[in-house]
C-alpha positions in Angstrom: -7.6 -3.3 20.2 -4.3 -3.7 22.0 -3.0 -1.3 24.1 -5.5 1.7 23.4 -5.5 4.2 26.4 -8.7 6.4 25.5 -11.3 6.7 22.8 -9.6 9.5 21.4 -6.6 7.0 20.8 -9.0 4.6 19.5 -10.8 6.9 17.3 -7.4 7.9 15.6 -6.4 4.3 14.9 -9.9 3.5 13.6 -9.8 6.6 11.2 -6.5 5.7 9.9 -7.4 1.9 9.5 -10.7 2.7 7.9 -9.1 5.1 5.4 -6.5 2.5 4.2 -9.3 0.1 3.5 -11.4 2.9 1.6 -8.3 3.9 -0.6 -7.1 0.5 -1.1 -10.2 -1.1 -2.2 -12.7 1.5 -3.1 -15.5 0.5 -0.8 -17.5 2.0 1.7 -16.7 1.1 5.5 -17.5 2.4 8.8 -17.4 1.9 12.5 -20.8 0.2 13.3 -20.9 -0.7 17.0 -19.1 -0.5 20.2 -18.1 2.9 19.6 -17.7 3.6 23.3 -15.4 0.7 23.9 -11.7 1.1 23.8 -11.2 -2.7 23.4 -13.7 -3.4 20.6 -13.9 -2.4 17.0 -16.9 -3.3 14.7 -16.7 -2.4 11.2 -19.0 -2.8 8.4 -18.3 -2.6 4.5 -20.3 -2.1 1.6 -19.8 -2.2 -2.3 -22.1 -2.4 -5.4 -21.3 -4.3 -8.5 -23.2 -6.1 -11.2 -20.6 -9.0 -11.2 -20.9 -11.3 -8.2 -17.3 -12.9 -9.0 -16.0 -9.4 -8.4 -17.7 -8.7 -5.1 -16.5 -12.2 -4.0 -12.9 -11.4 -4.8 -13.1 -8.0 -3.4 -14.4 -9.5 -0.1 -11.9 -11.9 0.1 -9.2 -9.4 -0.4 -10.5 -7.0 2.1 -10.9 -9.8 4.7 -7.3 -10.9 4.2 -6.1 -7.2 4.6 -8.2 -6.8 7.6 -6.6 -9.9 9.0 -3.3 -8.9 8.3 -3.2 -5.3 9.1 -5.9 -5.0 11.9 -4.9 -3.4 15.0 -6.2 -5.9 17.1 -7.4 -9.6 17.1 -10.5 -10.6 14.9 -12.9 -12.6 16.7 -15.7 -12.9 14.0 -16.1 -12.3 10.2 -19.5 -12.3 8.7 -20.3 -11.5 5.0 -23.7 -11.5 3.2 -24.8 -10.3 -0.4 -28.0 -8.8 -1.4 
């Protein structure tokens, strides 16, 4: 995250960003790791569907959205299906 001065500021940015993702894609999303770091944001997303193509499409759309709207630089993207 660029230019973040405090954890309070980071939490505000992260909360707004995660809410945008929730509203736009109707998926579960949360901050998973490095919550005590001002520089890093690790998020996880989850959805349930009986249609794998739909899941793949939503994952692609969310990834593009995060890459375009992220408040920082993306260093890694990992996906998995269960």
